[in-house]
All heavy atoms as an XYZ file, in Angstrom:
988
protein
N     210.028    -12.572     57.673
C     210.896    -13.725     57.741
C     211.671    -13.910     56.429
O     212.840    -14.278     56.475
C     210.082    -14.970     58.080
C     210.919    -16.163     58.421
S     210.026    -17.640     58.930
C     209.043    -17.072     60.261
N     211.017    -13.655     55.297
C     211.695    -13.817     54.012
C     212.862    -12.847     53.887
O     213.913    -13.207     53.356
C     210.725    -13.625     52.843
C     211.403    -13.744     51.505
C     211.757    -14.980     51.001
C     211.729    -12.611     50.772
C     212.423    -15.095     49.778
C     212.379    -12.715     49.552
C     212.715    -13.963     49.054
N     212.700    -11.622     54.395
C     213.774    -10.628     54.311
C     215.011    -11.112     55.082
O     216.129    -11.012     54.589
C     213.297     -9.260     54.855
C     212.126     -8.732     54.017
C     214.438     -8.262     54.900
C     212.441     -8.484     52.561
N     214.792    -11.651     56.288
C     215.911    -12.170     57.081
C     216.549    -13.351     56.350
O     217.774    -13.452     56.270
C     215.450    -12.568     58.498
C     216.587    -13.215     59.279
C     214.904    -11.363     59.239
N     215.717    -14.238     55.784
C     216.226    -15.387     55.031
C     217.081    -14.911     53.858
O     218.162    -15.454     53.603
C     215.063    -16.239     54.529
C     215.477    -17.509     53.828
C     215.761    -18.659     54.552
C     215.574    -17.567     52.445
C     216.137    -19.838     53.919
C     215.950    -18.737     51.798
C     216.228    -19.863     52.537
O     216.606    -21.026     51.899
N     216.609    -13.895     53.150
C     217.354    -13.368     52.006
C     218.670    -12.724     52.452
O     219.699    -12.869     51.782
C     216.500    -12.368     51.242
N     218.650    -12.026     53.590
C     219.874    -11.405     54.093
C     220.895    -12.460     54.521
O     222.083    -12.337     54.227
C     219.542    -10.458     55.243
C     218.788     -9.222     54.781
S     218.136     -8.214     56.135
C     219.607     -7.776     57.016
N     220.409    -13.482     55.215
C     221.284    -14.595     55.598
C     221.794    -15.290     54.333
O     222.980    -15.615     54.224
C     220.528    -15.588     56.509
C     221.261    -16.914     56.604
C     220.329    -14.987     57.890
N     220.906    -15.484     53.392
C     221.291    -16.115     52.133
C     222.345    -15.322     51.381
O     223.180    -15.899     50.679
N     222.327    -14.008     51.548
C     223.327    -13.169     50.885
C     224.734    -13.501     51.369
O     225.692    -13.463     50.591
C     223.010    -11.691     51.117
N     224.860    -13.851     52.636
C     226.174    -14.228     53.171
C     226.656    -15.515     52.495
O     227.790    -15.595     52.022
C     226.127    -14.391     54.707
C     227.468    -14.873     55.236
C     225.709    -13.087     55.375
N     225.796    -16.518     52.443
C     226.150    -17.763     51.768
C     226.397    -17.552     50.284
O     227.287    -18.179     49.696
N     225.628    -16.660     49.688
C     225.805    -16.348     48.266
C     227.151    -15.681     48.026
O     227.814    -15.956     47.023
C     224.655    -15.457     47.768
O     223.420    -16.172     47.942
C     224.810    -15.097     46.308
N     227.561    -14.816     48.935
C     228.890    -14.205     48.812
C     229.987    -15.263     48.846
O     230.957    -15.192     48.071
C     229.114    -13.180     49.920
C     228.409    -11.851     49.748
C     228.582    -10.984     50.997
C     228.915    -11.115     48.520
N     229.834    -16.248     49.711
C     230.795    -17.355     49.762
C     230.807    -18.088     48.420
O     231.863    -18.364     47.844
C     230.458    -18.333     50.918
C     231.299    -19.603     50.838
C     230.625    -17.644     52.268
N     229.610    -18.382     47.902
C     229.493    -19.096     46.631
C     230.100    -18.292     45.479
O     230.887    -18.814     44.695
C     228.026    -19.404     46.329
C     227.834    -20.080     44.989
C     226.372    -20.293     44.643
O     225.488    -19.843     45.358
N     226.132    -20.966     43.545
N     229.743    -17.023     45.381
C     230.235    -16.183     44.286
C     231.744    -15.996     44.368
O     232.430    -15.983     43.348
C     229.534    -14.836     44.295
C     228.159    -14.823     43.677
C     227.297    -15.909     43.781
C     227.697    -13.716     43.004
C     226.033    -15.890     43.228
C     226.429    -13.678     42.447
C     225.603    -14.763     42.558
O     224.352    -14.725     42.004
N     232.258    -15.825     45.571
C     233.703    -15.661     45.731
C     234.431    -16.910     45.241
O     235.425    -16.815     44.496
C     234.047    -15.378     47.192
N     233.931    -18.081     45.631
C     234.542    -19.335     45.183
C     234.451    -19.443     43.662
O     235.430    -19.807     42.993
C     233.854    -20.531     45.855
C     234.535    -21.832     45.589
C     235.606    -22.235     46.377
C     234.121    -22.661     44.556
C     236.258    -23.437     46.127
C     234.759    -23.854     44.299
C     235.832    -24.247     45.084
N     233.289    -19.106     43.103
C     233.071    -19.168     41.661
C     234.047    -18.253     40.919
O     234.718    -18.680     39.978
C     231.618    -18.779     41.345
C     231.170    -18.723     39.900
C     231.265    -20.092     39.253
C     229.739    -18.204     39.825
N     234.145    -17.017     41.349
C     235.032    -16.064     40.672
C     236.497    -16.461     40.789
O     237.244    -16.389     39.812
C     234.827    -14.660     41.243
C     233.571    -13.947     40.781
C     233.338    -12.678     41.590
C     233.651    -13.618     39.296
N     236.900    -16.868     41.976
C     238.305    -17.249     42.178
C     238.661    -18.457     41.326
O     239.693    -18.470     40.647
C     238.586    -17.511     43.675
C     239.918    -18.215     43.871
C     238.554    -16.206     44.458
N     237.800    -19.467     41.331
C     238.118    -20.715     40.617
C     237.964    -20.617     39.107
O     238.627    -21.348     38.375
C     237.255    -21.857     41.153
S     237.744    -22.354     42.807
N     237.094    -19.716     38.639
C     236.866    -19.618     37.193
C     237.661    -18.473     36.575
O     238.413    -18.677     35.625
C     235.358    -19.455     36.881
C     235.126    -19.222     35.396
C     234.593    -20.692     37.338
N     237.520    -17.285     37.114
C     238.139    -16.113     36.490
C     239.589    -15.898     36.901
O     240.415    -15.518     36.082
C     237.332    -14.854     36.828
O     236.064    -14.920     36.223
N     239.903    -16.114     38.152
C     241.253    -15.819     38.619
C     242.205    -16.972     38.386
O     243.258    -16.808     37.788
C     241.244    -15.434     40.087
C     240.536    -14.142     40.378
C     239.961    -13.288     39.482
C     240.308    -13.573     41.654
N     239.391    -12.224     40.128
C     239.593    -12.371     41.458
C     240.626    -13.962     42.942
C     239.201    -11.565     42.519
C     240.230    -13.154     43.993
C     239.542    -11.957     43.775
N     241.862    -18.134     38.902
C     242.766    -19.275     38.814
C     242.536    -20.133     37.578
O     243.365    -20.960     37.248
C     242.647    -20.164     40.048
C     243.081    -19.528     41.316
C     243.832    -18.401     41.474
C     242.790    -19.992     42.628
N     244.017    -18.126     42.786
C     243.390    -19.095     43.540
C     242.075    -21.055     43.145
C     243.303    -19.239     44.904
C     241.990    -21.208     44.510
C     242.601    -20.313     45.381
N     241.394    -19.969     36.931
C     241.008    -20.776     35.775
C     241.205    -22.255     36.072
O     241.730    -23.032     35.294
C     241.786    -20.350     34.538
C     241.505    -18.915     34.170
C     242.356    -18.404     33.046
O     243.271    -19.062     32.572
N     242.045    -17.204     32.598
N     240.708    -22.620     37.255
C     240.900    -23.963     37.790
C     239.729    -24.887     37.486
O     239.919    -26.067     37.243
C     241.106    -23.844     39.307
C     241.395    -25.101     40.096
C     242.754    -25.660     39.686
C     241.414    -24.779     41.587
N     238.507    -24.351     37.518
C     237.309    -25.167     37.352
C     236.381    -24.569     36.301
O     236.406    -23.371     36.042
C     236.534    -25.255     38.675
C     237.225    -25.946     39.847
C     236.402    -25.762     41.111
C     237.416    -27.418     39.558
N     235.540    -25.423     35.741
C     234.467    -24.966     34.860
C     233.395    -24.307     35.736
O     233.228    -24.693     36.899
C     233.882    -26.167     34.103
C     232.889    -25.762     33.067
N     231.580    -25.532     33.364
C     233.040    -25.510     31.751
C     230.944    -25.151     32.268
N     231.823    -25.137     31.275
N     232.661    -23.318     35.219
C     231.643    -22.648     36.025
C     230.618    -23.583     36.676
O     230.181    -23.323     37.800
C     230.965    -21.699     35.035
C     232.024    -21.384     34.044
C     232.821    -22.667     33.908
N     230.235    -24.666     36.012
C     229.244    -25.579     36.590
C     229.804    -26.219     37.866
O     229.154    -26.221     38.911
C     228.800    -26.657     35.573
C     227.870    -27.661     36.231
C     228.122    -26.010     34.365
N     231.020    -26.734     37.802
C     231.634    -27.356     38.980
C     231.874    -26.330     40.082
O     231.593    -26.581     41.255
C     232.949    -28.032     38.591
N     232.369    -25.170     39.711
C     232.683    -24.142     40.705
C     231.434    -23.642     41.417
O     231.453    -23.405     42.630
C     233.415    -22.975     40.039
N     230.328    -23.495     40.695
C     229.114    -22.985     41.334
C     228.509    -24.021     42.278
O     227.975    -23.678     43.325
C     228.083    -22.495     40.303
O     227.092    -21.724     40.993
C     227.393    -23.623     39.564
N     228.603    -25.290     41.933
C     228.059    -26.340     42.804
C     228.894    -26.449     44.088
O     228.339    -26.514     45.190
C     227.970    -27.687     42.059
C     227.620    -28.819     43.010
C     226.923    -27.602     40.947
N     230.206    -26.433     43.959
C     231.064    -26.497     45.152
C     230.871    -25.242     46.007
O     230.765    -25.318     47.233
C     232.541    -26.680     44.756
C     232.738    -28.036     44.069
C     233.453    -26.547     45.983
C     234.086    -28.190     43.380
N     230.815    -24.094     45.359
C     230.586    -22.845     46.088
C     229.244    -22.834     46.802
O     229.128    -22.350     47.928
N     228.220    -23.392     46.157
C     226.894    -23.478     46.789
C     226.937    -24.378     48.013
O     226.285    -24.103     49.023
C     225.866    -23.992     45.785
N     227.711    -25.444     47.948
C     227.872    -26.331     49.099
C     228.495    -25.577     50.275
O     228.020    -25.659     51.408
C     228.734    -27.542     48.716
C     229.090    -28.411     49.880
C     228.151    -29.280     50.420
C     230.351    -28.361     50.448
C     228.471    -30.081     51.512
C     230.682    -29.151     51.530
C     229.736    -30.017     52.067
N     229.542    -24.837     50.003
C     230.197    -24.063     51.064
C     229.248    -23.004     51.626
O     229.174    -22.804     52.843
C     231.471    -23.409     50.519
C     232.554    -24.368     50.038
C     233.691    -23.611     49.359
C     233.076    -25.220     51.180
N     228.515    -22.340     50.742
C     227.543    -21.339     51.187
C     226.416    -21.943     51.997
O     225.905    -21.321     52.943
N     226.017    -23.164     51.666
C     224.938    -23.835     52.398
C     225.335    -24.121     53.840
O     224.498    -24.036     54.751
C     224.542    -25.132     51.692
N     226.577    -24.460     54.058
C     227.045    -24.698     55.423
C     226.902    -23.426     56.249
O     226.373    -23.445     57.368
C     228.508    -25.203     55.416
C     228.591    -26.589     54.773
C     229.082    -25.215     56.839
C     229.995    -27.056     54.469
N     227.344    -22.327     55.701
C     227.209    -21.032     56.375
C     225.730    -20.716     56.607
O     225.326    -20.311     57.702
C     227.882    -19.921     55.533
C     227.580    -18.539     56.085
C     229.384    -20.155     55.434
N     224.917    -20.925     55.580
C     223.496    -20.586     55.667
C     222.738    -21.388     56.717
O     221.831    -20.861     57.356
C     222.815    -20.761     54.311
C     223.080    -19.602     53.388
O     223.603    -18.573     53.793
N     222.737    -19.767     52.135
N     223.091    -22.654     56.888
C     222.361    -23.442     57.881
C     222.486    -22.812     59.264
O     221.494    -22.592     59.952
C     222.831    -24.904     57.951
C     222.163    -25.590     59.117
C     220.836    -25.985     59.019
C     222.809    -25.753     60.337
C     220.177    -26.548     60.105
C     222.163    -26.318     61.426
C     220.848    -26.713     61.297
O     220.191    -27.253     62.374
N     223.700    -22.546     59.658
C     223.913    -22.036     61.006
C     223.323    -20.635     61.184
O     222.747    -20.335     62.235
C     225.402    -22.085     61.361
C     225.878    -23.493     61.539
C     226.625    -24.123     60.568
C     225.537    -24.215     62.678
C     227.040    -25.437     60.724
C     225.944    -25.535     62.848
C     226.699    -26.146     61.863
N     223.424    -19.799     60.171
C     222.838    -18.466     60.273
C     221.310    -18.524     60.283
O     220.663    -17.790     61.040
C     223.338    -17.574     59.136
C     224.820    -17.200     59.187
C     225.207    -16.397     57.952
C     225.153    -16.436     60.457
N     220.720    -19.385     59.461
C     219.260    -19.518     59.446
C     218.733    -20.112     60.743
O     217.706    -19.668     61.264
C     218.792    -20.352     58.252
C     218.633    -19.523     57.019
O     217.970    -18.499     57.028
N     219.255    -19.946     55.941
N     219.425    -21.103     61.266
C     218.998    -21.708     62.527
C     219.038    -20.681     63.659
O     218.190    -20.693     64.551
C     219.872    -22.910     62.864
N     220.000    -19.783     63.589
C     220.170    -18.784     64.655
C     219.254    -17.576     64.480
O     218.657    -17.101     65.438
C     221.635    -18.333     64.675
C     221.939    -17.184     65.587
C     221.965    -17.628     67.041
N     222.506    -16.583     67.875
C     221.763    -15.781     68.631
N     220.469    -15.907     68.657
N     222.328    -14.861     69.365
N     219.128    -17.058     63.259
C     218.445    -15.790     63.059
C     217.079    -15.893     62.387
O     216.152    -15.192     62.773
C     219.330    -14.835     62.242
C     220.597    -14.475     62.943
C     221.809    -14.977     62.506
C     220.584    -13.657     64.054
C     222.995    -14.651     63.157
C     221.760    -13.324     64.722
C     222.962    -13.829     64.263
N     216.938    -16.715     61.381
C     215.702    -16.740     60.601
C     214.642    -17.611     61.241
O     213.490    -17.205     61.373
C     215.974    -17.252     59.172
O     217.087    -16.553     58.636
C     214.761    -17.053     58.289
N     215.019    -18.819     61.612
C     214.062    -19.787     62.126
C     214.388    -20.166     63.568
O     214.270    -21.325     63.959
C     214.049    -21.034     61.236
C     213.740    -20.741     59.792
C     214.711    -20.871     58.812
C     212.474    -20.326     59.410
C     214.428    -20.606     57.477
C     212.179    -20.053     58.073
C     213.157    -20.192     57.112
N     214.763    -19.189     64.373
C     215.191    -19.470     65.747
C     214.068    -20.028     66.611
O     214.321    -20.705     67.597
C     215.762    -18.204     66.393
O     214.788    -17.186     66.403
N     212.806    -19.780     66.240
C     211.674    -20.307     67.007
C     211.356    -21.753     66.642
O     210.475    -22.372     67.224
C     210.426    -19.430     66.811
C     209.756    -19.583     65.457
C     210.416    -18.803     64.321
O     211.529    -18.321     64.427
N     209.720    -18.686     63.219
N     212.108    -22.316     65.719
C     211.895    -23.694     65.291
C     212.147    -24.661     66.445
O     213.004    -24.440     67.290
C     212.843    -24.014     64.135
O     212.717    -25.339     63.743
N     211.370    -25.724     66.449
C     211.537    -26.746     67.475
C     211.947    -28.059     66.817
O     211.921    -28.194     65.608
C     210.230    -26.953     68.265
O     209.213    -27.350     67.358
C     209.830    -25.684     68.981
N     212.280    -29.005     67.623
C     212.681    -30.312     67.108
C     214.174    -30.484     67.228
O     214.919    -29.528     67.431
N     214.612    -31.718     67.090
C     216.032    -32.026     67.242
C     216.891    -31.323     66.181
O     216.532    -31.281     65.001
C     216.104    -33.540     67.060
C     214.711    -34.030     67.213
C     213.812    -32.905     66.839
N     217.999    -30.794     66.629
C     218.934    -30.081     65.752
C     219.405    -30.968     64.603
O     219.449    -30.521     63.454
C     220.115    -29.594     66.592
C     221.198    -28.946     65.814
N     221.052    -27.699     65.240
C     222.459    -29.357     65.509
C     222.171    -27.383     64.616
N     223.034    -28.363     64.775
N     219.727    -32.232     64.888
C     220.251    -33.112     63.837
C     219.216    -33.395     62.748
O     219.556    -33.569     61.595
C     220.812    -34.412     64.430
C     219.777    -35.315     65.025
N     219.217    -35.106     66.271
C     219.192    -36.432     64.523
C     218.334    -36.059     66.508
N     218.302    -36.875     65.469
N     217.940    -33.411     63.121
C     216.882    -33.628     62.125
C     216.762    -32.401     61.220
O     216.677    -32.521     59.997
C     215.530    -33.945     62.812
C     214.398    -33.982     61.798
C     215.630    -35.261     63.563
N     216.775    -31.211     61.822
C     216.704    -29.980     61.031
C     217.917    -29.858     60.113
O     217.786    -29.447     58.961
C     216.604    -28.754     61.942
C     215.241    -28.634     62.594
C     215.167    -27.416     63.467
N     215.968    -27.689     64.663
C     216.513    -26.769     65.428
N     216.380    -25.502     65.148
N     217.214    -27.102     66.490
N     219.091    -30.237     60.627
C     220.297    -30.148     59.811
C     220.220    -31.096     58.617
O     220.601    -30.728     57.501
C     221.537    -30.455     60.646
C     222.832    -30.237     59.881
S     224.310    -30.614     60.835
C     224.381    -29.198     61.901
N     219.711    -32.298     58.830
C     219.561    -33.253     57.733
C     218.566    -32.738     56.695
O     218.818    -32.806     55.490
C     219.127    -34.622     58.267
C     218.948    -35.716     57.225
C     220.251    -35.986     56.476
C     218.442    -36.987     57.869
N     217.439    -32.223     57.158
C     216.451    -31.662     56.229
C     217.026    -30.477     55.456
O     216.805    -30.334     54.249
C     215.193    -31.235     56.989
C     214.347    -32.389     57.469
C     213.120    -31.859     58.188
C     212.190    -32.957     58.623
N     210.973    -32.411     59.268
N     217.777    -29.619     56.153
C     218.401    -28.482     55.493
C     219.370    -28.965     54.428
O     219.440    -28.406     53.334
C     219.120    -27.585     56.508
C     219.570    -26.277     55.934
C     218.728    -25.174     55.948
C     220.831    -26.143     55.381
C     219.143    -23.964     55.416
C     221.253    -24.936     54.841
C     220.404    -23.842     54.865
N     220.118    -30.017     54.737
C     221.069    -30.577     53.774
C     220.350    -31.081     52.530
O     220.811    -30.859     51.405
C     221.878    -31.696     54.419
N     219.215    -31.739     52.719
C     218.437    -32.230     51.572
C     217.961    -31.052     50.719
O     218.075    -31.068     49.493
C     217.251    -33.107     52.037
C     216.308    -33.417     50.889
C     217.764    -34.398     52.671
N     217.431    -30.014     51.378
C     216.972    -28.830     50.651
C     218.142    -28.141     49.949
O     218.013    -27.684     48.803
C     216.276    -27.865     51.607
N     219.291    -28.079     50.609
C     220.471    -27.459     50.012
C     220.968    -28.250     48.808
O     221.355    -27.670     47.792
C     221.579    -27.320     51.055
N     220.947    -29.569     48.913
C     221.355    -30.402     47.776
C     220.409    -30.182     46.599
O     220.849    -30.047     45.456
C     221.431    -31.887     48.183
C     222.614    -32.107     49.119
C     221.526    -32.796     46.959
C     222.632    -33.449     49.824
N     219.113    -30.104     46.891
C     218.144    -29.796     45.834
C     218.474    -28.446     45.197
O     218.483    -28.311     43.969
C     216.722    -29.798     46.402
C     215.685    -29.380     45.420
C     215.309    -30.206     44.378
C     215.071    -28.138     45.524
C     214.346    -29.816     43.453
C     214.113    -27.738     44.618
C     213.751    -28.583     43.571
N     218.769    -27.455     46.023
C     219.134    -26.136     45.512
C     220.407    -26.173     44.685
O     220.505    -25.529     43.636
N     221.400    -26.951     45.134
C     222.650    -27.078     44.383
C     222.422    -27.741     43.034
O     223.000    -27.331     42.023
C     223.675    -27.872     45.184
C     224.307    -27.093     46.301
S     225.546    -28.058     47.180
C     224.588    -28.603     48.575
N     221.583    -28.764     43.022
C     221.265    -29.443     41.757
C     220.556    -28.483     40.805
O     220.904    -28.390     39.627
C     220.420    -30.719     42.003
C     219.855    -31.267     40.709
C     221.255    -31.774     42.718
N     219.573    -27.755     41.319
C     218.851    -26.787     40.481
C     219.817    -25.719     39.963
O     219.781    -25.353     38.789
C     217.709    -26.136     41.253
C     216.591    -27.096     41.619
S     215.899    -27.979     40.198
C     215.245    -26.638     39.237
N     220.680    -25.213     40.840
C     221.668    -24.204     40.463
C     222.598    -24.760     39.381
O     222.850    -24.094     38.369
C     222.458    -23.793     41.704
C     223.413    -22.672     41.418
O     223.003    -21.522     41.337
N     224.684    -22.989     41.279
N     223.085    -25.978     39.576
C     223.971    -26.597     38.599
C     223.296    -26.833     37.258
O     223.898    -26.624     36.204
N     222.033    -27.259     37.302
C     221.289    -27.477     36.050
C     221.065    -26.182     35.286
O     221.218    -26.139     34.057
C     219.947    -28.149     36.340
C     219.992    -29.630     36.680
C     218.611    -30.125     37.119
C     220.497    -30.445     35.495
N     220.706    -25.132     36.009
C     220.510    -23.833     35.356
C     221.819    -23.374     34.726
O     221.853    -22.928     33.571
C     219.964    -22.797     36.364
C     218.533    -23.163     36.767
C     220.019    -21.378     35.783
C     217.992    -22.390     37.965
N     222.916    -23.513     35.467
C     224.226    -23.113     34.947
C     224.612    -23.974     33.750
O     225.102    -23.465     32.745
C     225.281    -23.222     36.048
C     226.657    -22.735     35.622
S     226.761    -20.972     35.292
C     226.941    -20.357     36.958
N     224.365    -25.275     33.837
C     224.717    -26.174     32.740
C     223.958    -25.813     31.460
O     224.550    -25.682     30.396
C     224.426    -27.624     33.133
C     224.725    -28.607     32.025
C     226.028    -29.018     31.787
C     223.719    -29.097     31.213
C     226.322    -29.903     30.764
C     223.998    -29.980     30.184
C     225.295    -30.377     29.955
O     225.585    -31.241     28.936
N     222.660    -25.643     31.581
C     221.844    -25.370     30.395
C     222.177    -24.016     29.784
O     222.435    -23.897     28.585
C     220.331    -25.458     30.724
C     219.486    -24.917     29.585
C     219.947    -26.897     31.050
N     222.197    -22.983     30.623
C     222.320    -21.632     30.073
C     223.761    -21.196     29.810
O     224.005    -20.386     28.917
C     221.602    -20.627     30.974
C     220.114    -20.798     30.928
C     219.456    -21.528     31.894
C     219.378    -20.257     29.889
C     218.081    -21.708     31.841
C     218.008    -20.431     29.821
C     217.360    -21.163     30.792
N     224.716    -21.728     30.548
C     226.112    -21.375     30.300
C     226.770    -22.361     29.348
O     227.260    -21.990     28.297
C     226.902    -21.295     31.612
C     228.391    -21.117     31.370
O     229.158    -22.051     31.549
N     228.791    -19.935     30.954
N     226.742    -23.613     29.720
C     227.482    -24.613     28.929
C     226.791    -24.914     27.604
O     227.447    -24.999     26.570
C     227.666    -25.883     29.737
C     228.594    -26.858     29.070
C     229.111    -27.864     30.064
N     230.059    -28.724     29.428
C     231.308    -28.864     29.820
N     231.747    -28.185     30.846
N     232.120    -29.694     29.199
N     225.482    -25.085     27.606
C     224.777    -25.452     26.380
C     224.456    -24.243     25.492
O     224.562    -24.329     24.282
C     223.484    -26.207     26.714
C     223.717    -27.525     27.424
C     224.509    -28.520     26.580
O     224.279    -28.667     25.398
N     225.470    -29.182     27.199
N     224.027    -23.137     26.123
C     223.622    -21.967     25.336
C     224.706    -20.893     25.248
O     224.556    -19.934     24.496
C     222.335    -21.370     25.905
C     221.127    -22.316     25.887
C     219.917    -21.644     26.522
C     220.806    -22.766     24.467
N     225.770    -21.035     26.034
C     226.903    -20.124     25.939
C     226.712    -18.746     26.562
O     227.471    -17.835     26.257
N     225.732    -18.593     27.446
C     225.522    -17.299     28.085
C     226.580    -17.066     29.160
O     227.151    -18.011     29.713
C     224.126    -17.232     28.699
C     222.959    -17.377     27.707
C     221.632    -17.368     28.461
C     222.987    -16.288     26.653
N     226.843    -15.808     29.470
C     227.837    -15.432     30.471
C     227.537    -16.086     31.809
O     226.418    -16.019     32.307
C     227.857    -13.912     30.616
C     228.808    -13.455     31.702
O     228.441    -13.406     32.871
N     230.024    -13.137     31.302
N     228.559    -16.711     32.397
C     228.334    -17.488     33.619
C     227.873    -16.649     34.799
O     227.077    -17.103     35.613
C     229.560    -18.333     33.970
C     230.719    -17.608     34.612
C     230.836    -17.565     36.000
C     231.694    -16.992     33.845
C     231.900    -16.911     36.601
C     232.757    -16.352     34.434
C     232.855    -16.305     35.810
O     233.907    -15.663     36.396
N     228.309    -15.406     34.909
C     227.871    -14.585     36.039
C     226.422    -14.127     35.857
O     225.667    -14.062     36.825
C     228.794    -13.388     36.242
C     230.114    -13.759     36.905
S     229.968    -14.704     38.462
C     229.170    -13.534     39.533
N     226.030    -13.830     34.639
C     224.631    -13.455     34.390
C     223.710    -14.635     34.692
O     222.659    -14.477     35.322
C     224.461    -12.996     32.939
N     224.112    -15.818     34.261
C     223.330    -17.028     34.536
C     223.275    -17.286     36.037
O     222.225    -17.636     36.590
C     223.910    -18.250     33.789
C     223.203    -19.529     34.202
C     223.813    -18.044     32.282
N     224.393    -17.079     36.733
C     224.430    -17.312     38.171
C     223.461    -16.383     38.908
O     222.827    -16.795     39.878
C     225.844    -17.139     38.710
C     225.968    -17.486     40.172
C     225.529    -18.919     40.453
O     226.161    -19.856     40.012
N     224.445    -19.092     41.187
N     223.334    -15.159     38.475
C     222.392    -14.225     39.106
C     220.956    -14.737     38.987
O     220.188    -14.706     39.954
C     222.524    -12.834     38.497
C     223.811    -12.088     38.824
C     223.920    -10.820     37.988
C     223.897    -11.771     40.305
N     220.585    -15.216     37.815
C     219.241    -15.769     37.608
C     219.049    -17.021     38.468
O     218.015    -17.193     39.120
C     219.000    -16.080     36.110
C     217.700    -16.838     35.902
C     219.014    -14.793     35.300
N     220.051    -17.880     38.475
C     219.968    -19.109     39.263
C     219.832    -18.797     40.749
O     219.081    -19.469     41.464
C     221.210    -19.976     39.016
N     220.515    -17.776     41.210
C     220.454    -17.399     42.623
C     219.037    -17.029     43.035
O     218.543    -17.473     44.076
C     221.416    -16.230     42.914
O     222.751    -16.667     42.648
C     221.308    -15.764     44.350
N     218.369    -16.239     42.230
C     216.994    -15.830     42.543
C     216.060    -17.042     42.539
O     215.245    -17.220     43.458
C     216.494    -14.747     41.556
C     215.020    -14.458     41.756
C     217.319    -13.471     41.717
N     216.188    -17.880     41.534
C     215.324    -19.068     41.446
C     215.527    -19.990     42.640
O     214.555    -20.455     43.255
C     215.605    -19.821     40.137
N     216.771    -20.252     42.992
C     217.070    -21.152     44.107
C     216.657    -20.525     45.436
O     216.154    -21.214     46.324
C     218.559    -21.564     44.091
C     218.953    -22.304     45.350
C     218.844    -22.422     42.855
N     216.830    -19.231     45.588
C     216.401    -18.541     46.805
C     214.913    -18.754     47.061
O     214.506    -19.123     48.161
C     216.693    -17.039     46.699
C     216.099    -16.148     47.786
C     216.783    -16.389     49.113
C     216.190    -14.690     47.389
N     214.104    -18.557     46.050
C     212.653    -18.716     46.208
C     212.275    -20.168     46.508
O     211.431    -20.430     47.370
C     211.934    -18.216     44.958
C     212.087    -16.716     44.682
C     211.485    -16.366     43.329
C     211.476    -15.882     45.790
N     212.903    -21.103     45.821
C     212.614    -22.523     46.054
C     213.013    -22.976     47.456
O     212.232    -23.590     48.172
C     213.352    -23.388     45.031
C     212.788    -23.433     43.627
C     213.774    -24.121     42.691
C     211.458    -24.161     43.606
N     214.243    -22.660     47.839
C     214.726    -23.159     49.128
C     214.079    -22.455     50.311
O     213.931    -23.054     51.372
C     216.263    -23.083     49.230
O     216.689    -21.733     49.043
C     216.917    -24.009     48.216
N     213.684    -21.193     50.137
C     212.969    -20.522     51.232
C     211.679    -21.274     51.541
O     211.381    -21.568     52.699
C     212.646    -19.063     50.887
C     211.744    -18.433     51.917
C     212.234    -18.102     53.175
C     210.397    -18.202     51.652
C     211.409    -17.540     54.143
C     209.579    -17.651     52.608
C     210.085    -17.318     53.850
O     209.261    -16.775     54.806
N     210.927    -21.592     50.525
C     209.664    -22.302     50.720
C     209.888    -23.663     51.371
O     209.179    -24.042     52.304
C     208.949    -22.482     49.379
O     208.659    -21.228     48.813
N     210.860    -24.393     50.883
C     211.156    -25.725     51.437
C     211.611    -25.625     52.897
O     211.111    -26.340     53.759
C     212.230    -26.442     50.591
C     211.678    -26.763     49.198
C     212.715    -27.718     51.286
C     212.743    -27.177     48.198
N     212.538    -24.726     53.157
C     213.079    -24.613     54.510
C     212.063    -24.067     55.500
O     212.020    -24.503     56.648
C     214.347    -23.757     54.518
C     215.533    -24.509     53.989
O     215.722    -25.679     54.305
N     216.329    -23.865     53.175
N     211.245    -23.144     55.068
C     210.249    -22.556     55.976
C     209.243    -23.606     56.437
O     208.932    -23.707     57.618
C     209.525    -21.411     55.285
C     208.526    -20.713     56.169
C     207.983    -19.471     55.463
N     207.125    -18.749     56.354
C     205.808    -18.886     56.383
N     205.207    -19.713     55.556
N     205.078    -18.190     57.226
N     208.758    -24.387     55.501
C     207.690    -25.338     55.823
C     208.243    -26.680     56.303
O     207.791    -27.211     57.313
C     206.776    -25.549     54.590
C     205.751    -26.628     54.849
C     206.102    -24.240     54.212
N     209.212    -27.224     55.594
C     209.652    -28.591     55.876
C     210.820    -28.648     56.861
O     210.753    -29.336     57.877
C     210.033    -29.275     54.568
C     210.396    -30.718     54.721
C     209.615    -31.721     55.225
C     211.637    -31.321     54.365
N     210.301    -32.917     55.191
C     211.542    -32.690     54.672
C     212.816    -30.831     53.806
C     212.591    -33.578     54.434
C     213.851    -31.723     53.572
C     213.729    -33.078     53.890
N     211.892    -27.922     56.595
C     213.093    -28.026     57.432
C     212.867    -27.509     58.835
O     213.167    -28.191     59.813
C     214.255    -27.244     56.792
O     214.457    -27.715     55.458
C     215.532    -27.390     57.594
N     212.350    -26.288     58.928
C     212.197    -25.655     60.229
C     210.772    -25.660     60.745
O     210.503    -25.211     61.859
C     212.761    -24.231     60.181
C     214.247    -24.204     59.971
C     214.782    -23.932     58.706
C     215.126    -24.458     61.007
C     216.151    -23.911     58.510
C     216.495    -24.434     60.825
C     217.014    -24.161     59.556
N     209.823    -26.141     59.937
C     208.442    -26.324     60.375
C     207.755    -25.064     60.838
O     207.004    -25.086     61.809
N     207.957    -23.958     60.150
C     207.321    -22.705     60.520
C     206.053    -22.559     59.699
O     206.085    -22.578     58.476
C     208.265    -21.509     60.252
C     207.573    -20.202     60.592
C     209.535    -21.682     61.062
N     204.931    -22.424     60.391
C     203.638    -22.278     59.743
C     203.166    -20.850     59.914
O     203.332    -20.257     60.980
C     202.606    -23.270     60.336
C     201.292    -23.185     59.604
C     203.153    -24.684     60.302
N     202.577    -20.303     58.874
C     202.096    -18.920     58.941
C     201.013    -18.773     59.996
O     200.151    -19.634     60.142
C     201.560    -18.498     57.571
N     201.064    -17.660     60.738
C     200.051    -17.387     61.761
C     198.853    -16.736     61.095
O     198.975    -15.935     60.188
C     200.622    -16.450     62.820
C     201.739    -17.062     63.606
C     202.286    -16.079     64.607
C     203.463    -16.680     65.341
N     204.084    -15.731     66.264
N     197.656    -17.059     61.585
C     196.428    -16.471     61.023
C     195.872    -15.456     61.963
O     195.973    -15.428     63.082
C     195.405    -17.567     60.771
C     195.889    -18.462     59.671
C     194.837    -19.517     59.408
N     195.348    -20.461     58.459
C     194.749    -20.760     57.344
N     193.627    -20.184     57.015
N     195.263    -21.626     56.534
């Protein structure tokens, strides 16, 4: 299940990274912290529908409840991503793409756990 979650997450991550690169490197429109948070929001929308369809398709319960829970988990992930970017890029001056790679792994592990147990209510089989 984690492999499927990571593959689905890669699609949302591509959306996030594309937005980040376009807004920071190409257009020089936004600071990396703002661009990564907005990009993560766009990626989260993609990820919800892909996860509901492919990763956690056996999940039960009302769709609107799962979507709300996913949104809460995604907001938590966006905040964590933004904080990591703020501390390591803005405060410490590290390269924004290198910091984003680290943030992606950290947020992936956090949100997988939250979404597996809380959002989609999938319990490990014994």
